Backbone as JSON Lines, residues from 0, in Angstrom:
{"i":0,"aa":"M","n":[14.79,0.31,-42.49],"ca":[13.15,1.02,-41.89],"c":[12.48,0.35,-40.75]}
{"i":1,"aa":"K","n":[12.25,-1.22,-41.23],"ca":[11.59,-2.39,-40.7],"c":[12.54,-2.44,-39.18]}
{"i":2,"aa":"K","n":[13.56,-2.17,-39.27],"ca":[14.39,-2.63,-38.22],"c":[14.24,-1.1,-36.72]}
{"i":3,"aa":"K","n":[14.19,-0.17,-37.36],"ca":[13.64,1.05,-36.41],"c":[12.89,1.02,-36.07]}
{"i":4,"aa":"I","n":[11.4,0.74,-36.76],"ca":[10.08,0.37,-36.19],"c":[10.23,-0.9,-35.13]}
{"i":5,"aa":"S","n":[10.57,-1.74,-35.35],"ca":[10.69,-2.98,-34.41],"c":[11.52,-2.16,-33.31]}
{"i":6,"aa":"C","n":[12.45,-1.14,-33.15],"ca":[13.21,-1.13,-32.03],"c":[12.31,0.17,-31.14]}
{"i":7,"aa":"A","n":[11.65,0.73,-32.14],"ca":[10.71,1.57,-31.82],"c":[9.28,1.07,-30.67]}
{"i":8,"aa":"L","n":[8.69,-0.2,-31.55],"ca":[7.83,-1.06,-30.86],"c":[8.29,-1.33,-29.98]}
{"i":9,"aa":"T","n":[9.46,-2.21,-29.28],"ca":[10.19,-3.1,-28.55],"c":[9.63,-1.67,-27.15]}
{"i":10,"aa":"L","n":[10.83,-0.72,-28.03],"ca":[11.05,0.48,-26.21],"c":[9.64,0.59,-25.81]}
{"i":11,"aa":"A","n":[8.76,0.93,-26.73],"ca":[7.15,1.35,-26.57],"c":[6.43,0.09,-25.46]}
{"i":12,"aa":"A","n":[7.04,-0.8,-26.22],"ca":[6.7,-2.3,-25.18],"c":[7.1,-2.06,-23.41]}
{"i":13,"aa":"F","n":[8.01,-2.06,-23.41],"ca":[9.01,-1.86,-22.22],"c":[8.67,-0.75,-21.55]}
{"i":14,"aa":"L","n":[8.26,0.72,-21.88],"ca":[7.9,1.28,-21.22],"c":[6.23,1.32,-20.81]}
{"i":15,"aa":"I","n":[5.41,0.73,-21.41],"ca":[3.95,0.65,-21.41],"c":[4.22,-0.21,-20.01]}
{"i":16,"aa":"G","n":[5.0,-1.0,-20.0],"ca":[5.12,-2.44,-19.41],"c":[5.55,-1.88,-17.86]}
{"i":17,"aa":"G","n":[6.46,-1.18,-18.29],"ca":[7.24,-0.56,-16.82],"c":[6.37,0.15,-16.29]}
{"i":18,"aa":"S","n":[5.51,0.81,-16.85],"ca":[4.45,1.7,-16.48],"c":[3.47,1.36,-15.5]}
{"i":19,"aa":"I","n":[3.11,0.27,-16.24],"ca":[1.77,-0.77,-15.79],"c":[2.56,-1.47,-14.02]}
{"i":20,"aa":"I","n":[3.99,-1.95,-14.27],"ca":[4.2,-2.75,-13.24],"c":[4.44,-1.82,-11.8]}
{"i":21,"aa":"Y","n":[5.3,-0.24,-12.4],"ca":[4.87,0.76,-11.42],"c":[4.16,1.05,-10.98]}
{"i":22,"aa":"Y","n":[2.74,1.17,-11.59],"ca":[1.36,1.44,-11.1],"c":[0.71,0.65,-10.41]}
{"i":23,"aa":"S","n":[0.86,-0.49,-10.87],"ca":[0.68,-1.89,-9.7],"c":[1.37,-1.48,-8.9]}
{"i":24,"aa":"I","n":[2.74,-1.6,-8.3],"ca":[3.28,-1.8,-6.94],"c":[2.87,-0.77,-6.45]}
{"i":25,"aa":"S","n":[2.5,0.71,-6.55],"ca":[2.29,1.64,-6.11],"c":[1.01,1.06,-5.27]}
{"i":26,"aa":"I","n":[-0.15,1.41,-6.03],"ca":[-1.18,0.85,-5.47],"c":[-1.34,0.06,-4.66]}
{"i":27,"aa":"S","n":[-0.16,-1.11,-4.57],"ca":[-0.41,-2.16,-3.47],"c":[-0.3,-1.83,-2.13]}
{"i":28,"aa":"L","n":[0.81,-0.4,-1.87],"ca":[1.42,0.14,-1.12],"c":[0.42,0.6,0.39]}
{"i":29,"aa":"Y","n":[-0.83,0.9,-0.31],"ca":[-1.65,1.58,0.32],"c":[-3.04,0.67,0.12]}
{"i":30,"aa":"T","n":[-3.74,0.59,1.74],"ca":[-5.39,0.2,2.1],"c":[-6.06,1.08,2.23]}
{"i":31,"aa":"A","n":[-7.03,0.71,1.97],"ca":[-8.31,1.59,2.45],"c":[-8.62,1.43,3.61]}
{"i":32,"aa":"T","n":[-9.24,2.14,4.23],"ca":[-9.63,2.09,5.79],"c":[-10.82,2.65,5.42]}
{"i":33,"aa":"E","n":[-11.68,1.72,6.57],"ca":[-13.63,1.81,6.77],"c":[-13.82,2.87,6.95]}
{"i":34,"aa":"D","n":[-12.98,3.27,8.57],"ca":[-12.91,4.65,9.78],"c":[-13.23,5.73,8.76]}
{"i":35,"aa":"L","n":[-12.09,6.13,7.4],"ca":[-12.19,6.98,6.97],"c":[-12.34,7.08,5.31]}
{"i":36,"aa":"N","n":[-13.9,6.54,5.52],"ca":[-14.24,6.7,3.89],"c":[-13.94,5.88,2.99]}
{"i":37,"aa":"E","n":[-13.09,4.81,3.72],"ca":[-12.16,4.08,2.39],"c":[-11.34,5.03,1.66]}
{"i":38,"aa":"F","n":[-10.31,5.88,2.51],"ca":[-9.06,6.92,2.14],"c":[-7.93,5.71,1.95]}
{"i":39,"aa":"P","n":[-7.66,5.67,0.97],"ca":[-6.02,4.8,0.93],"c":[-4.81,5.83,2.05]}
{"i":40,"aa":"V","n":[-4.37,4.4,2.6],"ca":[-3.57,4.99,3.91],"c":[-2.53,3.95,3.62]}
{"i":41,"aa":"P","n":[-1.08,4.37,3.82],"ca":[-0.09,3.6,3.62],"c":[0.35,2.9,4.11]}
{"i":42,"aa":"K","n":[0.26,1.41,3.77],"ca":[0.51,0.17,5.09],"c":[1.61,0.61,5.62]}
{"i":43,"aa":"N","n":[2.63,0.99,5.71],"ca":[4.01,0.79,6.65],"c":[3.45,2.26,7.55]}
{"i":44,"aa":"A","n":[2.39,2.92,7.23],"ca":[2.56,4.11,8.18],"c":[1.86,3.63,9.61]}
{"i":45,"aa":"E","n":[2.5,3.77,10.42],"ca":[2.34,3.57,12.15],"c":[1.1,4.43,12.68]}
{"i":46,"aa":"L","n":[-0.05,4.02,13.03],"ca":[-1.04,4.91,13.81],"c":[-0.79,5.15,15.09]}
{"i":47,"aa":"V","n":[-0.86,7.0,15.35],"ca":[-0.21,7.25,16.38],"c":[-1.49,8.33,17.25]}
{"i":48,"aa":"Q","n":[-2.17,8.43,16.43],"ca":[-2.95,8.79,17.17],"c":[-4.95,9.09,16.37]}
{"i":49,"aa":"L","n":[-5.78,8.46,17.33],"ca":[-7.15,8.25,16.56],"c":[-8.02,9.36,17.31]}
{"i":50,"aa":"N","n":[-9.21,9.73,16.83],"ca":[-9.87,10.68,17.49],"c":[-11.24,10.84,16.52]}
{"i":51,"aa":"E","n":[-11.74,11.59,17.08],"ca":[-13.4,11.3,16.17],"c":[-13.06,11.94,14.94]}
{"i":52,"aa":"Q","n":[-12.39,12.86,14.63],"ca":[-12.19,14.02,13.51],"c":[-11.39,13.27,12.37]}
{"i":53,"aa":"G","n":[-10.51,11.69,12.68],"ca":[-9.66,11.22,11.78],"c":[-7.99,10.82,12.45]}
{"i":54,"aa":"N","n":[-7.31,10.32,11.74],"ca":[-6.29,9.55,12.58],"c":[-4.96,10.13,11.84]}
{"i":55,"aa":"R","n":[-3.78,10.09,12.63],"ca":[-2.36,10.8,12.48],"c":[-1.71,9.39,12.89]}
{"i":56,"aa":"Y","n":[-0.71,9.51,11.39],"ca":[0.14,8.02,11.31],"c":[1.69,9.2,11.48]}
{"i":57,"aa":"E","n":[2.89,8.04,11.65],"ca":[3.43,8.61,11.4],"c":[4.2,7.45,10.26]}
{"i":58,"aa":"W","n":[4.55,8.29,9.68],"ca":[5.41,7.49,7.95],"c":[6.58,8.72,7.79]}
{"i":59,"aa":"S","n":[6.98,7.81,7.16],"ca":[8.66,8.35,6.96],"c":[9.28,8.91,5.44]}
{"i":60,"aa":"R","n":[7.52,8.66,4.93],"ca":[7.87,9.24,3.61],"c":[6.69,11.04,3.35]}
{"i":61,"aa":"A","n":[6.23,11.28,4.32],"ca":[5.3,12.28,4.62],"c":[6.88,13.45,4.68]}
{"i":62,"aa":"S","n":[5.88,14.68,4.15],"ca":[6.9,15.75,4.1],"c":[5.74,17.13,4.05]}
{"i":63,"aa":"E","n":[6.57,18.22,5.15],"ca":[5.93,19.4,5.0],"c":[6.03,19.98,4.06]}
{"i":64,"aa":"E","n":[7.3,20.52,3.01],"ca":[7.37,20.77,2.22],"c":[7.06,20.16,0.45]}
{"i":65,"aa":"D","n":[7.04,18.67,0.44],"ca":[6.9,18.21,-0.34],"c":[5.53,17.49,-0.57]}
{"i":66,"aa":"G","n":[4.93,17.46,0.73],"ca":[3.77,16.63,0.43],"c":[3.44,15.32,0.44]}
{"i":67,"aa":"I","n":[3.05,14.89,-0.12],"ca":[2.87,13.6,-0.76],"c":[3.95,13.12,-1.64]}
{"i":68,"aa":"P","n":[4.37,11.84,-1.72],"ca":[4.58,10.97,-3.01],"c":[3.82,10.96,-4.26]}
{"i":69,"aa":"F","n":[4.7,11.08,-5.23],"ca":[3.78,10.98,-6.42],"c":[3.09,9.21,-6.01]}
{"i":70,"aa":"G","n":[3.71,8.39,-5.67],"ca":[2.94,7.05,-5.79],"c":[1.85,7.25,-5.2]}
{"i":71,"aa":"Y","n":[1.48,8.19,-4.06],"ca":[0.32,8.06,-2.58],"c":[-0.4,8.8,-3.65]}
{"i":72,"aa":"A","n":[-0.06,10.03,-4.48],"ca":[-0.94,10.78,-5.4],"c":[-1.58,9.99,-6.31]}
{"i":73,"aa":"M","n":[-0.96,9.06,-6.95],"ca":[-1.43,7.73,-8.05],"c":[-2.38,7.33,-7.13]}
{"i":74,"aa":"A","n":[-2.51,6.36,-6.25],"ca":[-2.99,5.55,-5.23],"c":[-4.28,6.19,-5.26]}
{"i":75,"aa":"L","n":[-4.64,7.21,-4.71],"ca":[-5.48,8.43,-4.17],"c":[-6.42,8.36,-5.23]}
{"i":76,"aa":"K","n":[-6.02,8.81,-6.32],"ca":[-6.63,9.45,-8.03],"c":[-7.34,7.83,-8.4]}
{"i":77,"aa":"A","n":[-6.5,6.36,-8.21],"ca":[-6.76,5.23,-8.52],"c":[-7.81,4.85,-7.94]}
{"i":78,"aa":"N","n":[-7.96,5.12,-6.74],"ca":[-9.29,5.03,-5.45],"c":[-10.54,5.71,-6.18]}
{"i":79,"aa":"G","n":[-10.72,6.75,-6.84],"ca":[-11.38,7.69,-6.84],"c":[-11.03,9.19,-5.86]}
{"i":80,"aa":"W","n":[-10.23,9.45,-5.35],"ca":[-10.04,10.28,-4.71],"c":[-9.87,11.58,-5.67]}
{"i":81,"aa":"K","n":[-10.17,12.63,-5.94],"ca":[-9.97,13.86,-6.62],"c":[-9.85,15.16,-5.78]}
{"i":82,"aa":"K","n":[-8.17,15.86,-5.83],"ca":[-8.2,16.81,-5.25],"c":[-8.48,17.86,-5.15]}
{"i":83,"aa":"G","n":[-9.44,18.84,-4.49],"ca":[-10.09,19.87,-4.42],"c":[-9.5,21.12,-4.49]}
{"i":84,"aa":"K","n":[-9.64,22.37,-4.34],"ca":[-9.41,23.5,-4.65],"c":[-8.04,23.74,-3.68]}
{"i":85,"aa":"S","n":[-8.12,23.23,-2.81],"ca":[-6.96,23.33,-1.31],"c":[-6.14,22.4,-1.96]}
{"i":86,"aa":"S","n":[-4.6,22.25,-1.28],"ca":[-3.9,21.2,-1.91],"c":[-4.35,20.45,-0.83]}
{"i":87,"aa":"V","n":[-4.77,20.23,-0.09],"ca":[-5.0,19.25,1.34],"c":[-6.29,18.61,1.31]}
{"i":88,"aa":"L","n":[-7.16,18.81,0.52],"ca":[-8.7,18.14,0.24],"c":[-8.86,17.38,-1.06]}
{"i":89,"aa":"Y","n":[-9.13,16.12,-0.64],"ca":[-9.71,15.09,-1.46],"c":[-11.29,14.76,-1.36]}
{"i":90,"aa":"M","n":[-11.99,14.52,-2.34],"ca":[-13.25,14.37,-2.41],"c":[-13.45,13.22,-3.31]}
{"i":91,"aa":"K","n":[-14.42,12.43,-2.64],"ca":[-15.06,11.39,-3.47],"c":[-16.47,11.22,-2.71]}
{"i":92,"aa":"E","n":[-17.39,10.79,-4.05],"ca":[-18.5,11.02,-4.08],"c":[-18.95,12.42,-2.88]}
{"i":93,"aa":"N","n":[-19.52,11.92,-2.05],"ca":[-19.98,13.32,-0.85],"c":[-19.06,13.18,0.16]}
{"i":94,"aa":"N","n":[-18.31,12.69,0.08],"ca":[-17.3,12.36,0.8],"c":[-16.39,13.31,0.73]}
{"i":95,"aa":"K","n":[-15.35,13.81,2.2],"ca":[-14.25,14.65,2.07],"c":[-13.09,14.48,2.98]}
{"i":96,"aa":"I","n":[-11.94,14.64,2.9],"ca":[-11.02,14.62,3.58],"c":[-9.86,15.53,3.45]}
{"i":97,"aa":"D","n":[-9.22,16.02,4.58],"ca":[-7.99,16.69,4.66],"c":[-6.73,15.88,4.73]}
{"i":98,"aa":"L","n":[-6.1,15.97,4.09],"ca":[-4.66,15.3,4.35],"c":[-4.07,16.01,4.39]}
{"i":99,"aa":"I","n":[-3.35,16.34,5.78],"ca":[-2.11,17.32,6.22],"c":[-0.55,16.45,6.47]}
{"i":100,"aa":"T","n":[-0.16,17.14,5.67],"ca":[1.43,16.18,6.08],"c":[2.44,17.17,6.86]}
{"i":101,"aa":"T","n":[3.2,16.77,7.66],"ca":[4.73,17.51,8.13],"c":[5.5,16.41,8.12]}
{"i":102,"aa":"T","n":[6.56,16.67,8.66],"ca":[7.56,15.95,8.78],"c":[7.41,14.38,9.47]}
{"i":103,"aa":"K","n":[7.55,13.83,8.29],"ca":[7.55,12.16,8.83],"c":[6.23,11.92,9.74]}
{"i":104,"aa":"Q","n":[4.86,12.95,9.59],"ca":[4.01,12.86,10.01],"c":[2.39,12.91,8.86]}
{"i":105,"aa":"L","n":[1.35,12.01,8.58],"ca":[0.57,12.32,7.7],"c":[-1.29,12.35,8.93]}
{"i":106,"aa":"E","n":[-1.89,13.19,8.28],"ca":[-3.21,13.26,9.21],"c":[-4.13,13.43,8.2]}
{"i":107,"aa":"I","n":[-4.83,12.49,8.4],"ca":[-6.09,11.93,7.41],"c":[-6.96,12.8,8.53]}
{"i":108,"aa":"L","n":[-8.19,13.4,8.19],"ca":[-9.17,14.44,8.7],"c":[-10.44,14.25,7.63]}
{"i":109,"aa":"R","n":[-11.69,13.93,8.5],"ca":[-12.74,14.0,7.64],"c":[-13.6,15.38,7.94]}
{"i":110,"aa":"V","n":[-14.08,15.56,6.64],"ca":[-14.53,17.04,6.41],"c":[-16.23,16.95,6.66]}
{"i":111,"aa":"K","n":[-16.71,17.48,7.67],"ca":[-18.2,17.53,7.34],"c":[-18.65,18.75,6.61]}
């Protein structure tokens, strides 16, 4: 019986440790941008257009069909951004951001 409990505790420790490591790595792949109300942007996304409404990035992981990857959604949540009623609206305090994904493109727009 003690052996089963020990195995279960070891497995739980590995799962929790692995989750923490995955979460930490996922968060570190994104950086907050001052001009977009501290909204996290993938570090490997390339800025292709800048205008007064927001920014457009080329990012290979963006998808029109699937939206954003799970790790990006976790990073947004960890930074205090909550999903709004629409699937592309994120809110934090009084700030709102539209996050639009198309194939390999990510558009982050401020909502007034």
